[in-house]
Backbone atoms as SQL, in Angstrom:
CREATE TABLE atoms (id INTEGER PRIMARY KEY, chain TEXT, resi INTEGER, resn TEXT, atom TEXT, x REAL, y REAL, z REAL);
INSERT INTO atoms VALUES
  (1, 'A', 1, 'MET', 'N', 19.762, 49.389, -10.613),
  (2, 'A', 1, 'MET', 'CA', 20.617, 50.104, -11.443),
  (3, 'A', 1, 'MET', 'C', 22.113, 50.068, -11.053),
  (4, 'A', 2, 'SER', 'N', 22.832, 49.437, -11.806),
  (5, 'A', 2, 'SER', 'CA', 24.631, 49.007, -10.958),
  (6, 'A', 2, 'SER', 'C', 25.477, 50.208, -11.341),
  (7, 'A', 3, 'ILE', 'N', 26.593, 49.753, -10.619),
  (8, 'A', 3, 'ILE', 'CA', 27.863, 50.710, -10.302),
  (9, 'A', 3, 'ILE', 'C', 27.884, 51.476, -11.992),
  (10, 'A', 4, 'SER', 'N', 28.185, 50.362, -12.857),
  (11, 'A', 4, 'SER', 'CA', 28.644, 51.416, -14.023),
  (12, 'A', 4, 'SER', 'C', 27.540, 51.924, -14.775),
  (13, 'A', 5, 'ASP', 'N', 26.426, 51.550, -14.382),
  (14, 'A', 5, 'ASP', 'CA', 25.345, 52.515, -14.874),
  (15, 'A', 5, 'ASP', 'C', 25.497, 53.803, -14.675),
  (16, 'A', 6, 'ILE', 'N', 25.623, 53.560, -13.122),
  (17, 'A', 6, 'ILE', 'CA', 25.796, 55.640, -12.803),
  (18, 'A', 6, 'ILE', 'C', 27.030, 55.956, -13.262),
  (19, 'A', 7, 'TYR', 'N', 28.133, 55.184, -13.248),
  (20, 'A', 7, 'TYR', 'CA', 28.991, 55.832, -13.895),
  (21, 'A', 7, 'TYR', 'C', 28.764, 56.546, -15.392),
  (22, 'A', 8, 'ARG', 'N', 28.271, 55.686, -16.098),
  (23, 'A', 8, 'ARG', 'CA', 28.058, 55.874, -17.173),
  (24, 'A', 8, 'ARG', 'C', 26.860, 57.262, -17.713),
  (25, 'A', 9, 'GLU', 'N', 26.027, 57.403, -16.392),
  (26, 'A', 9, 'GLU', 'CA', 24.921, 58.263, -16.420),
  (27, 'A', 9, 'GLU', 'C', 25.996, 59.593, -16.266),
  (28, 'A', 10, 'GLU', 'N', 26.587, 59.575, -15.152),
  (29, 'A', 10, 'GLU', 'CA', 27.834, 60.779, -14.590),
  (30, 'A', 10, 'GLU', 'C', 28.676, 61.140, -15.799),
  (31, 'A', 11, 'ILE', 'N', 29.180, 60.537, -16.675),
  (32, 'A', 11, 'ILE', 'CA', 29.831, 60.366, -17.606),
  (33, 'A', 11, 'ILE', 'C', 29.066, 61.660, -18.687),
  (34, 'A', 12, 'ILE', 'N', 27.944, 60.856, -19.120),
  (35, 'A', 12, 'ILE', 'CA', 27.012, 61.508, -20.105),
  (36, 'A', 12, 'ILE', 'C', 26.735, 62.773, -19.701),
  (37, 'A', 13, 'ASP', 'N', 26.511, 62.824, -18.072),
  (38, 'A', 13, 'ASP', 'CA', 25.957, 64.227, -17.548),
  (39, 'A', 13, 'ASP', 'C', 26.877, 65.404, -17.769),
  (40, 'A', 14, 'HIS', 'N', 28.178, 64.938, -17.042),
  (41, 'A', 14, 'HIS', 'CA', 29.432, 65.860, -17.602),
  (42, 'A', 14, 'HIS', 'C', 29.771, 66.276, -18.916),
  (43, 'A', 15, 'ALA', 'N', 29.397, 65.393, -20.209),
  (44, 'A', 15, 'ALA', 'CA', 29.665, 65.567, -21.636),
  (45, 'A', 15, 'ALA', 'C', 28.505, 66.666, -21.801),
  (46, 'A', 16, 'LYS', 'N', 27.183, 66.494, -21.533),
  (47, 'A', 16, 'LYS', 'CA', 26.282, 67.278, -21.578),
  (48, 'A', 16, 'LYS', 'C', 26.329, 68.752, -21.273),
  (49, 'A', 17, 'ASN', 'N', 26.489, 68.479, -19.919),
  (50, 'A', 17, 'ASN', 'CA', 26.715, 69.719, -18.805),
  (51, 'A', 17, 'ASN', 'C', 28.385, 70.038, -18.015),
  (52, 'A', 18, 'PRO', 'N', 28.992, 70.317, -19.025),
  (53, 'A', 18, 'PRO', 'CA', 30.636, 70.643, -18.472),
  (54, 'A', 18, 'PRO', 'C', 30.471, 71.446, -17.282),
  (55, 'A', 19, 'ARG', 'N', 31.132, 71.013, -16.358),
  (56, 'A', 19, 'ARG', 'CA', 31.551, 72.064, -15.100),
  (57, 'A', 19, 'ARG', 'C', 32.930, 72.973, -15.624),
  (58, 'A', 20, 'ASN', 'N', 32.771, 74.094, -15.094),
  (59, 'A', 20, 'ASN', 'CA', 33.816, 75.054, -15.322),
  (60, 'A', 20, 'ASN', 'C', 33.591, 75.360, -16.712),
  (61, 'A', 21, 'TYR', 'N', 32.817, 75.421, -17.515),
  (62, 'A', 21, 'TYR', 'CA', 33.038, 75.356, -18.857),
  (63, 'A', 21, 'TYR', 'C', 32.726, 77.179, -19.100),
  (64, 'A', 22, 'GLY', 'N', 33.805, 77.774, -20.247),
  (65, 'A', 22, 'GLY', 'CA', 33.875, 79.053, -20.406),
  (66, 'A', 22, 'GLY', 'C', 35.385, 79.411, -20.428),
  (67, 'A', 23, 'LYS', 'N', 35.590, 80.689, -20.274),
  (68, 'A', 23, 'LYS', 'CA', 36.705, 81.188, -20.272),
  (69, 'A', 23, 'LYS', 'C', 37.018, 82.261, -18.879),
  (70, 'A', 24, 'LEU', 'N', 38.195, 82.402, -18.250),
  (71, 'A', 24, 'LEU', 'CA', 38.319, 83.390, -17.496),
  (72, 'A', 24, 'LEU', 'C', 39.141, 84.323, -17.993),
  (73, 'A', 25, 'THR', 'N', 38.550, 85.547, -17.746),
  (74, 'A', 25, 'THR', 'CA', 39.930, 86.585, -18.098),
  (75, 'A', 25, 'THR', 'C', 40.885, 87.143, -17.257),
  (76, 'A', 26, 'ASP', 'N', 40.745, 87.017, -16.123),
  (77, 'A', 26, 'ASP', 'CA', 42.119, 86.745, -14.821),
  (78, 'A', 26, 'ASP', 'C', 42.421, 85.387, -14.430),
  (79, 'A', 27, 'TYR', 'N', 43.949, 85.220, -15.405),
  (80, 'A', 27, 'TYR', 'CA', 44.397, 83.754, -14.895),
  (81, 'A', 27, 'TYR', 'C', 46.094, 83.786, -14.887),
  (82, 'A', 28, 'ASP', 'N', 46.479, 82.597, -14.461),
  (83, 'A', 28, 'ASP', 'CA', 47.909, 82.317, -14.557),
  (84, 'A', 28, 'ASP', 'C', 48.469, 81.754, -15.445),
  (85, 'A', 29, 'PHE', 'N', 47.842, 80.710, -16.013),
  (86, 'A', 29, 'PHE', 'CA', 48.094, 79.556, -16.867),
  (87, 'A', 29, 'PHE', 'C', 47.083, 79.326, -17.687),
  (88, 'A', 30, 'GLU', 'N', 47.512, 79.311, -19.230),
  (89, 'A', 30, 'GLU', 'CA', 46.397, 79.199, -20.360),
  (90, 'A', 30, 'GLU', 'C', 47.155, 78.085, -21.267),
  (91, 'A', 31, 'HIS', 'N', 46.140, 77.390, -21.719),
  (92, 'A', 31, 'HIS', 'CA', 46.744, 76.005, -22.881),
  (93, 'A', 31, 'HIS', 'C', 45.670, 75.747, -23.623),
  (94, 'A', 32, 'LYS', 'N', 46.128, 75.410, -24.910),
  (95, 'A', 32, 'LYS', 'CA', 45.279, 74.679, -25.785),
  (96, 'A', 32, 'LYS', 'C', 46.085, 73.349, -26.486),
  (97, 'A', 33, 'GLU', 'N', 45.487, 72.333, -26.239),
  (98, 'A', 33, 'GLU', 'CA', 45.848, 70.774, -26.417),
  (99, 'A', 33, 'GLU', 'C', 44.804, 70.065, -27.610),
  (100, 'A', 34, 'SER', 'N', 45.405, 69.335, -28.295),
  (101, 'A', 34, 'SER', 'CA', 44.521, 68.655, -29.504),
  (102, 'A', 34, 'SER', 'C', 44.871, 67.690, -29.465),
  (103, 'A', 35, 'ASN', 'N', 43.714, 66.398, -29.982),
  (104, 'A', 35, 'ASN', 'CA', 44.139, 65.428, -30.559),
  (105, 'A', 35, 'ASN', 'C', 43.885, 65.037, -31.756),
  (106, 'A', 36, 'PRO', 'N', 45.256, 64.982, -32.277),
  (107, 'A', 36, 'PRO', 'CA', 44.983, 65.148, -33.725),
  (108, 'A', 36, 'PRO', 'C', 44.274, 64.021, -34.557),
  (109, 'A', 37, 'VAL', 'N', 44.446, 62.178, -33.794),
  (110, 'A', 37, 'VAL', 'CA', 43.799, 61.175, -34.105),
  (111, 'A', 37, 'VAL', 'C', 42.390, 61.458, -34.388),
  (112, 'A', 38, 'CYS', 'N', 41.774, 62.162, -33.449),
  (113, 'A', 38, 'CYS', 'CA', 40.034, 62.466, -33.634),
  (114, 'A', 38, 'CYS', 'C', 39.544, 63.591, -33.579),
  (115, 'A', 39, 'GLY', 'N', 40.351, 64.694, -33.784),
  (116, 'A', 39, 'GLY', 'CA', 39.690, 66.184, -33.668),
  (117, 'A', 39, 'GLY', 'C', 39.411, 66.804, -32.074),
  (118, 'A', 40, 'ASP', 'N', 39.481, 65.897, -31.141),
  (119, 'A', 40, 'ASP', 'CA', 39.301, 66.848, -30.048),
  (120, 'A', 40, 'ASP', 'C', 40.171, 68.029, -29.800),
  (121, 'A', 41, 'THR', 'N', 39.433, 69.106, -29.114),
  (122, 'A', 41, 'THR', 'CA', 40.141, 69.926, -28.844),
  (123, 'A', 41, 'THR', 'C', 39.928, 70.816, -27.281),
  (124, 'A', 42, 'ILE', 'N', 40.603, 71.102, -26.646),
  (125, 'A', 42, 'ILE', 'CA', 40.611, 72.072, -25.635),
  (126, 'A', 42, 'ILE', 'C', 41.354, 73.372, -25.046),
  (127, 'A', 43, 'SER', 'N', 40.889, 74.104, -24.781),
  (128, 'A', 43, 'SER', 'CA', 41.594, 75.372, -24.369),
  (129, 'A', 43, 'SER', 'C', 41.470, 75.738, -22.942),
  (130, 'A', 44, 'PHE', 'N', 42.216, 76.247, -22.011),
  (131, 'A', 44, 'PHE', 'CA', 41.618, 76.705, -20.803),
  (132, 'A', 44, 'PHE', 'C', 42.423, 77.425, -20.077),
  (133, 'A', 45, 'GLN', 'N', 42.074, 78.248, -18.914),
  (134, 'A', 45, 'GLN', 'CA', 42.606, 78.933, -18.149),
  (135, 'A', 45, 'GLN', 'C', 42.434, 78.687, -16.734),
  (136, 'A', 46, 'MET', 'N', 43.406, 79.111, -16.286),
  (137, 'A', 46, 'MET', 'CA', 43.658, 78.641, -14.408),
  (138, 'A', 46, 'MET', 'C', 43.999, 79.512, -13.649),
  (139, 'A', 47, 'LYS', 'N', 43.529, 79.854, -12.713),
  (140, 'A', 47, 'LYS', 'CA', 44.140, 80.844, -11.637),
  (141, 'A', 47, 'LYS', 'C', 44.133, 80.468, -10.440),
  (142, 'A', 48, 'LEU', 'N', 45.329, 80.812, -9.765),
  (143, 'A', 48, 'LEU', 'CA', 45.587, 80.154, -8.690),
  (144, 'A', 48, 'LEU', 'C', 45.518, 81.226, -7.576),
  (145, 'A', 49, 'ASP', 'N', 45.239, 80.881, -6.453),
  (146, 'A', 49, 'ASP', 'CA', 44.862, 81.706, -5.276),
  (147, 'A', 49, 'ASP', 'C', 46.363, 82.201, -4.378),
  (148, 'A', 50, 'GLU', 'N', 46.250, 83.157, -3.295),
  (149, 'A', 50, 'GLU', 'CA', 47.893, 83.414, -2.611),
  (150, 'A', 50, 'GLU', 'C', 48.544, 82.221, -2.209),
  (151, 'A', 51, 'GLN', 'N', 47.850, 81.002, -1.673),
  (152, 'A', 51, 'GLN', 'CA', 48.653, 79.763, -1.301),
  (153, 'A', 51, 'GLN', 'C', 49.180, 78.761, -2.691),
  (154, 'A', 52, 'LYS', 'N', 48.917, 79.381, -3.952),
  (155, 'A', 52, 'LYS', 'CA', 49.466, 78.878, -5.062),
  (156, 'A', 52, 'LYS', 'C', 48.647, 77.449, -5.104),
  (157, 'A', 53, 'LYS', 'N', 47.172, 77.538, -5.051),
  (158, 'A', 53, 'LYS', 'CA', 46.443, 76.610, -5.110),
  (159, 'A', 53, 'LYS', 'C', 45.179, 77.051, -6.081),
  (160, 'A', 54, 'VAL', 'N', 44.936, 76.058, -6.948),
  (161, 'A', 54, 'VAL', 'CA', 43.685, 76.222, -7.738),
  (162, 'A', 54, 'VAL', 'C', 42.723, 77.184, -7.469),
  (163, 'A', 55, 'LYS', 'N', 42.236, 78.186, -7.641),
  (164, 'A', 55, 'LYS', 'CA', 41.404, 79.118, -7.122),
  (165, 'A', 55, 'LYS', 'C', 40.223, 78.785, -8.289),
  (166, 'A', 56, 'ALA', 'N', 40.287, 78.915, -9.649),
  (167, 'A', 56, 'ALA', 'CA', 39.255, 78.640, -10.792),
  (168, 'A', 56, 'ALA', 'C', 39.991, 77.842, -11.995),
  (169, 'A', 57, 'ILE', 'N', 38.987, 77.179, -12.441),
  (170, 'A', 57, 'ILE', 'CA', 39.740, 76.548, -14.086),
  (171, 'A', 57, 'ILE', 'C', 38.383, 77.015, -14.959),
  (172, 'A', 58, 'ALA', 'N', 38.855, 77.364, -15.968),
  (173, 'A', 58, 'ALA', 'CA', 37.580, 77.164, -17.085),
  (174, 'A', 58, 'ALA', 'C', 38.106, 76.609, -18.372),
  (175, 'A', 59, 'PHE', 'N', 37.520, 76.092, -18.786),
  (176, 'A', 59, 'PHE', 'CA', 37.621, 75.056, -20.459),
  (177, 'A', 59, 'PHE', 'C', 36.881, 75.322, -21.667),
  (178, 'A', 60, 'GLU', 'N', 37.266, 75.398, -22.944),
  (179, 'A', 60, 'GLU', 'CA', 36.019, 75.427, -23.828),
  (180, 'A', 60, 'GLU', 'C', 36.808, 74.665, -24.667),
  (181, 'A', 61, 'GLY', 'N', 35.937, 73.366, -25.614),
  (182, 'A', 61, 'GLY', 'CA', 36.280, 72.694, -26.305),
  (183, 'A', 61, 'GLY', 'C', 35.307, 71.611, -27.271),
  (184, 'A', 62, 'ASN', 'N', 35.701, 70.940, -28.013),
  (185, 'A', 62, 'ASN', 'CA', 35.097, 70.108, -28.566),
  (186, 'A', 62, 'ASN', 'C', 35.430, 68.432, -28.752),
  (187, 'A', 63, 'GLY', 'N', 34.764, 68.227, -28.425),
  (188, 'A', 63, 'GLY', 'CA', 35.348, 66.469, -28.694),
  (189, 'A', 63, 'GLY', 'C', 33.946, 65.554, -28.178),
  (190, 'A', 64, 'CYS', 'N', 34.482, 64.086, -28.302),
  (191, 'A', 64, 'CYS', 'CA', 33.891, 63.347, -27.752),
  (192, 'A', 64, 'CYS', 'C', 33.187, 63.211, -26.697),
  (193, 'A', 65, 'THR', 'N', 32.249, 62.514, -26.184),
  (194, 'A', 65, 'THR', 'CA', 31.848, 62.334, -25.065),
  (195, 'A', 65, 'THR', 'C', 32.983, 62.245, -23.793),
  (196, 'A', 66, 'VAL', 'N', 33.605, 60.756, -24.229),
  (197, 'A', 66, 'VAL', 'CA', 34.841, 60.957, -23.146),
  (198, 'A', 66, 'VAL', 'C', 35.769, 61.931, -23.249),
  (199, 'A', 67, 'SER', 'N', 36.220, 62.644, -24.053),
  (200, 'A', 67, 'SER', 'CA', 37.180, 63.810, -23.617),
  (201, 'A', 67, 'SER', 'C', 36.439, 65.104, -22.790),
  (202, 'A', 68, 'GLN', 'N', 35.101, 65.568, -23.376),
  (203, 'A', 68, 'GLN', 'CA', 34.625, 66.358, -22.648),
  (204, 'A', 68, 'GLN', 'C', 34.117, 66.161, -21.183),
  (205, 'A', 69, 'ALA', 'N', 33.725, 64.695, -20.641),
  (206, 'A', 69, 'ALA', 'CA', 33.469, 64.412, -19.448),
  (207, 'A', 69, 'ALA', 'C', 34.782, 64.501, -18.829),
  (208, 'A', 70, 'SER', 'N', 36.012, 63.613, -19.342),
  (209, 'A', 70, 'SER', 'CA', 36.976, 63.914, -18.459),
  (210, 'A', 70, 'SER', 'C', 37.332, 64.834, -18.106),
  (211, 'A', 71, 'THR', 'N', 37.553, 66.093, -19.020),
  (212, 'A', 71, 'THR', 'CA', 37.976, 67.592, -18.721),
  (213, 'A', 71, 'THR', 'C', 37.008, 68.151, -17.752),
  (214, 'A', 72, 'SER', 'N', 35.482, 67.933, -17.585),
  (215, 'A', 72, 'SER', 'CA', 35.053, 68.294, -16.750),
  (216, 'A', 72, 'SER', 'C', 35.466, 67.576, -15.372),
  (217, 'A', 73, 'LEU', 'N', 35.223, 66.307, -15.443),
  (218, 'A', 73, 'LEU', 'CA', 35.485, 65.697, -13.961),
  (219, 'A', 73, 'LEU', 'C', 37.067, 66.148, -13.431),
  (220, 'A', 74, 'LEU', 'N', 37.862, 65.909, -14.530),
  (221, 'A', 74, 'LEU', 'CA', 39.413, 66.278, -13.961),
  (222, 'A', 74, 'LEU', 'C', 39.542, 67.856, -13.318),
  (223, 'A', 75, 'PHE', 'N', 38.967, 68.886, -14.286),
  (224, 'A', 75, 'PHE', 'CA', 39.130, 70.000, -13.808),
  (225, 'A', 75, 'PHE', 'C', 38.430, 70.397, -12.695),
  (226, 'A', 76, 'GLU', 'N', 37.290, 69.536, -12.252),
  (227, 'A', 76, 'GLU', 'CA', 36.562, 70.054, -11.231),
  (228, 'A', 76, 'GLU', 'C', 37.311, 69.654, -10.007),
  (229, 'A', 77, 'SER', 'N', 38.006, 68.379, -10.150),
  (230, 'A', 77, 'SER', 'CA', 38.743, 68.068, -9.038),
  (231, 'A', 77, 'SER', 'C', 40.085, 68.549, -8.596),
  (232, 'A', 78, 'VAL', 'N', 40.389, 69.436, -9.641),
  (233, 'A', 78, 'VAL', 'CA', 41.752, 70.011, -9.496),
  (234, 'A', 78, 'VAL', 'C', 41.691, 71.644, -8.904),
  (235, 'A', 79, 'ILE', 'N', 40.759, 71.801, -8.474),
  (236, 'A', 79, 'ILE', 'CA', 39.959, 73.213, -7.875),
  (237, 'A', 79, 'ILE', 'C', 40.526, 72.759, -6.553),
  (238, 'A', 80, 'GLY', 'N', 41.538, 73.596, -5.839),
  (239, 'A', 80, 'GLY', 'CA', 41.980, 73.518, -4.419),
  (240, 'A', 80, 'GLY', 'C', 43.024, 72.641, -4.450),
  (241, 'A', 81, 'LYS', 'N', 43.692, 72.197, -5.323),
  (242, 'A', 81, 'LYS', 'CA', 45.167, 71.679, -5.761),
  (243, 'A', 81, 'LYS', 'C', 46.339, 72.611, -6.083),
  (244, 'A', 82, 'THR', 'N', 47.463, 71.994, -5.363),
  (245, 'A', 82, 'THR', 'CA', 48.465, 72.931, -5.762),
  (246, 'A', 82, 'THR', 'C', 49.163, 72.211, -7.436),
  (247, 'A', 83, 'ILE', 'N', 50.096, 73.036, -7.835),
  (248, 'A', 83, 'ILE', 'CA', 50.702, 72.831, -9.200),
  (249, 'A', 83, 'ILE', 'C', 51.164, 71.336, -9.204),
  (250, 'A', 84, 'GLU', 'N', 52.047, 71.132, -7.847),
  (251, 'A', 84, 'GLU', 'CA', 52.747, 69.701, -7.457),
  (252, 'A', 84, 'GLU', 'C', 51.894, 68.738, -7.467),
  (253, 'A', 85, 'GLU', 'N', 50.874, 68.731, -6.736),
  (254, 'A', 85, 'GLU', 'CA', 49.330, 67.919, -6.607),
  (255, 'A', 85, 'GLU', 'C', 49.262, 67.816, -8.218),
  (256, 'A', 86, 'ILE', 'N', 48.842, 68.724, -8.869),
  (257, 'A', 86, 'ILE', 'CA', 48.465, 68.339, -10.438),
  (258, 'A', 86, 'ILE', 'C', 49.526, 67.485, -10.999),
  (259, 'A', 87, 'ASN', 'N', 50.725, 68.087, -10.907),
  (260, 'A', 87, 'ASN', 'CA', 51.875, 67.164, -11.812),
  (261, 'A', 87, 'ASN', 'C', 51.847, 65.681, -11.321),
  (262, 'A', 88, 'LYS', 'N', 51.521, 65.386, -10.269),
  (263, 'A', 88, 'LYS', 'CA', 51.714, 64.031, -9.386),
  (264, 'A', 88, 'LYS', 'C', 50.336, 63.130, -10.171),
  (265, 'A', 89, 'LEU', 'N', 49.379, 63.587, -10.868),
  (266, 'A', 89, 'LEU', 'CA', 48.215, 63.304, -11.215),
  (267, 'A', 89, 'LEU', 'C', 48.405, 61.916, -12.349),
  (268, 'A', 90, 'SER', 'N', 47.934, 60.976, -12.226),
  (269, 'A', 90, 'SER', 'CA', 48.286, 60.036, -13.549),
  (270, 'A', 90, 'SER', 'C', 47.165, 59.513, -14.219),
  (271, 'A', 91, 'SER', 'N', 47.190, 58.873, -15.066),
  (272, 'A', 91, 'SER', 'CA', 46.168, 58.145, -16.149),
  (273, 'A', 91, 'SER', 'C', 45.222, 57.447, -15.222),
  (274, 'A', 92, 'GLY', 'N', 45.787, 56.704, -14.170),
  (275, 'A', 92, 'GLY', 'CA', 44.878, 55.958, -13.292),
  (276, 'A', 92, 'GLY', 'C', 43.972, 56.917, -12.749),
  (277, 'A', 93, 'ASP', 'N', 44.219, 58.118, -12.067),
  (278, 'A', 93, 'ASP', 'CA', 43.429, 58.885, -11.670),
  (279, 'A', 93, 'ASP', 'C', 42.570, 59.358, -12.711),
  (280, 'A', 94, 'VAL', 'N', 42.619, 59.625, -13.676),
  (281, 'A', 94, 'VAL', 'CA', 41.591, 60.357, -14.737),
  (282, 'A', 94, 'VAL', 'C', 40.616, 58.907, -14.694),
  (283, 'A', 95, 'LEU', 'N', 41.496, 57.564, -14.809),
  (284, 'A', 95, 'LEU', 'CA', 40.140, 56.440, -15.329),
  (285, 'A', 95, 'LEU', 'C', 39.546, 56.401, -13.984),
  (286, 'A', 96, 'GLN', 'N', 39.991, 56.680, -12.899),
  (287, 'A', 96, 'GLN', 'CA', 39.155, 56.530, -11.694),
  (288, 'A', 96, 'GLN', 'C', 38.020, 57.581, -11.415),
  (289, 'A', 97, 'LEU', 'N', 38.256, 59.051, -11.945),
  (290, 'A', 97, 'LEU', 'CA', 37.306, 60.141, -12.085),
  (291, 'A', 97, 'LEU', 'C', 36.201, 59.247, -12.690),
  (292, 'A', 98, 'LEU', 'N', 36.536, 58.678, -13.954),
  (293, 'A', 98, 'LEU', 'CA', 35.334, 58.402, -14.998),
  (294, 'A', 98, 'LEU', 'C', 34.659, 57.063, -14.622),
  (295, 'A', 99, 'GLY', 'N', 35.303, 56.297, -13.452),
  (296, 'A', 99, 'GLY', 'CA', 34.874, 55.235, -13.075),
  (297, 'A', 99, 'GLY', 'C', 34.729, 54.023, -13.943),
  (298, 'A', 100, 'VAL', 'N', 36.207, 54.047, -14.781),
  (299, 'A', 100, 'VAL', 'CA', 36.018, 52.918, -15.701),
  (300, 'A', 100, 'VAL', 'C', 37.458, 52.169, -15.222),
  (301, 'A', 101, 'GLU', 'N', 37.943, 50.889, -15.398),
  (302, 'A', 101, 'GLU', 'CA', 38.959, 49.894, -15.326),
  (303, 'A', 101, 'GLU', 'C', 39.887, 50.668, -16.617),
  (304, 'A', 102, 'SER', 'N', 39.465, 50.645, -17.743),
  (305, 'A', 102, 'SER', 'CA', 39.950, 50.680, -19.345),
  (306, 'A', 102, 'SER', 'C', 39.246, 51.175, -20.398),
  (307, 'A', 103, 'LEU', 'N', 40.404, 51.571, -20.992),
  (308, 'A', 103, 'LEU', 'CA', 39.270, 52.233, -22.133),
  (309, 'A', 103, 'LEU', 'C', 40.418, 51.638, -23.742),
  (310, 'A', 104, 'THR', 'N', 39.798, 51.699, -24.818),
  (311, 'A', 104, 'THR', 'CA', 40.386, 51.258, -25.888),
  (312, 'A', 104, 'THR', 'C', 41.562, 52.324, -26.066),
  (313, 'A', 105, 'PRO', 'N', 42.714, 52.006, -26.787),
  (314, 'A', 105, 'PRO', 'CA', 43.778, 53.100, -27.102),
  (315, 'A', 105, 'PRO', 'C', 43.156, 54.457, -27.785),
  (316, 'A', 106, 'ALA', 'N', 42.058, 54.354, -28.373),
  (317, 'A', 106, 'ALA', 'CA', 41.736, 55.684, -29.120),
  (318, 'A', 106, 'ALA', 'C', 40.935, 56.523, -28.047),
  (319, 'A', 107, 'ARG', 'N', 40.120, 55.797, -27.398),
  (320, 'A', 107, 'ARG', 'CA', 39.408, 56.352, -26.219),
  (321, 'A', 107, 'ARG', 'C', 40.296, 57.009, -25.030),
  (322, 'A', 108, 'MET', 'N', 41.661, 56.344, -24.960),
  (323, 'A', 108, 'MET', 'CA', 42.261, 56.479, -23.868),
  (324, 'A', 108, 'MET', 'C', 43.044, 57.812, -24.263),
  (325, 'A', 109, 'LYS', 'N', 43.060, 58.191, -25.038),
  (326, 'A', 109, 'LYS', 'CA', 43.922, 59.447, -25.514),
  (327, 'A', 109, 'LYS', 'C', 42.869, 60.735, -25.568),
  (328, 'A', 110, 'CYS', 'N', 41.542, 60.210, -25.824),
  (329, 'A', 110, 'CYS', 'CA', 40.421, 60.933, -25.701),
  (330, 'A', 110, 'CYS', 'C', 40.372, 61.473, -23.908),
  (331, 'A', 111, 'ALA', 'N', 40.443, 60.413, -23.307),
  (332, 'A', 111, 'ALA', 'CA', 40.331, 60.886, -21.749),
  (333, 'A', 111, 'ALA', 'C', 41.580, 61.443, -20.985),
  (334, 'A', 112, 'LEU', 'N', 42.748, 61.245, -21.761),
  (335, 'A', 112, 'LEU', 'CA', 43.870, 62.013, -21.257),
  (336, 'A', 112, 'LEU', 'C', 44.494, 63.218, -21.645),
  (337, 'A', 113, 'LEU', 'N', 43.323, 63.949, -22.963),
  (338, 'A', 113, 'LEU', 'CA', 43.544, 64.905, -23.225),
  (339, 'A', 113, 'LEU', 'C', 43.786, 66.012, -22.089),
  (340, 'A', 114, 'SER', 'N', 43.008, 66.060, -21.488),
  (341, 'A', 114, 'SER', 'CA', 42.854, 67.506, -20.410),
  (342, 'A', 114, 'SER', 'C', 44.209, 67.563, -19.347),
  (343, 'A', 115, 'LEU', 'N', 44.569, 65.776, -19.225),
  (344, 'A', 115, 'LEU', 'CA', 45.439, 65.658, -18.079),
  (345, 'A', 115, 'LEU', 'C', 46.602, 66.230, -18.846),
  (346, 'A', 116, 'SER', 'N', 46.935, 65.716, -19.953),
  (347, 'A', 116, 'SER', 'CA', 48.262, 66.317, -20.874),
  (348, 'A', 116, 'SER', 'C', 48.348, 67.601, -20.926),
  (349, 'A', 117, 'ALA', 'N', 47.064, 68.415, -21.403),
  (350, 'A', 117, 'ALA', 'CA', 47.105, 70.015, -21.252),
  (351, 'A', 117, 'ALA', 'C', 47.665, 70.347, -19.586),
  (352, 'A', 118, 'LEU', 'N', 47.003, 70.192, -18.664),
  (353, 'A', 118, 'LEU', 'CA', 47.311, 70.776, -17.347),
  (354, 'A', 118, 'LEU', 'C', 48.862, 70.376, -17.333),
  (355, 'A', 119, 'LYS', 'N', 49.594, 69.369, -17.541),
  (356, 'A', 119, 'LYS', 'CA', 50.539, 68.944, -17.336),
  (357, 'A', 119, 'LYS', 'C', 51.703, 70.087, -18.113),
  (358, 'A', 120, 'LYS', 'N', 51.531, 70.114, -19.309),
  (359, 'A', 120, 'LYS', 'CA', 52.171, 71.052, -20.054),
  (360, 'A', 120, 'LYS', 'C', 51.938, 72.287, -19.799),
  (361, 'A', 121, 'ALA', 'N', 50.723, 73.061, -19.511),
  (362, 'A', 121, 'ALA', 'CA', 50.696, 74.373, -18.995),
  (363, 'A', 121, 'ALA', 'C', 51.594, 74.737, -17.859),
  (364, 'A', 122, 'THR', 'N', 51.530, 73.738, -16.773),
  (365, 'A', 122, 'THR', 'CA', 51.864, 73.866, -15.359),
  (366, 'A', 122, 'THR', 'C', 53.493, 73.686, -15.660),
  (367, 'A', 123, 'LYS', 'N', 53.934, 73.256, -16.443),
  (368, 'A', 123, 'LYS', 'CA', 55.171, 73.056, -16.683),
  (369, 'A', 123, 'LYS', 'C', 56.207, 73.957, -17.160),
  (370, 'A', 124, 'GLN', 'N', 55.379, 75.210, -17.809),
  (371, 'A', 124, 'GLN', 'CA', 56.236, 75.738, -18.699),
  (372, 'A', 124, 'GLN', 'C', 56.848, 77.067, -17.770);
């Protein structure tokens, strides 16, 4: 099994069994985002702790394997991070989480939907 096969399996696993899926009832940030090109959507809530670090995050959404997997992977990775750390995240960080070096332009929009949502929500 190659490294790309392992990453491919992880992407499929996160798409089929997304981590942090659902809704929070007590939260500090909430945002909805969609990709009109392909119809992917996510909505999420995020709760900070006393040190202003992400304590909990939950999302719901519909979309392709790439958008759902990248949301699951990204949101799992931001637990324990500050808003400043989140706002420093780049598209390269998301691609690294997915284990890919590049995507087609359409798939890139799918992969970055969750990052866009996070950054918009935390800059309000």
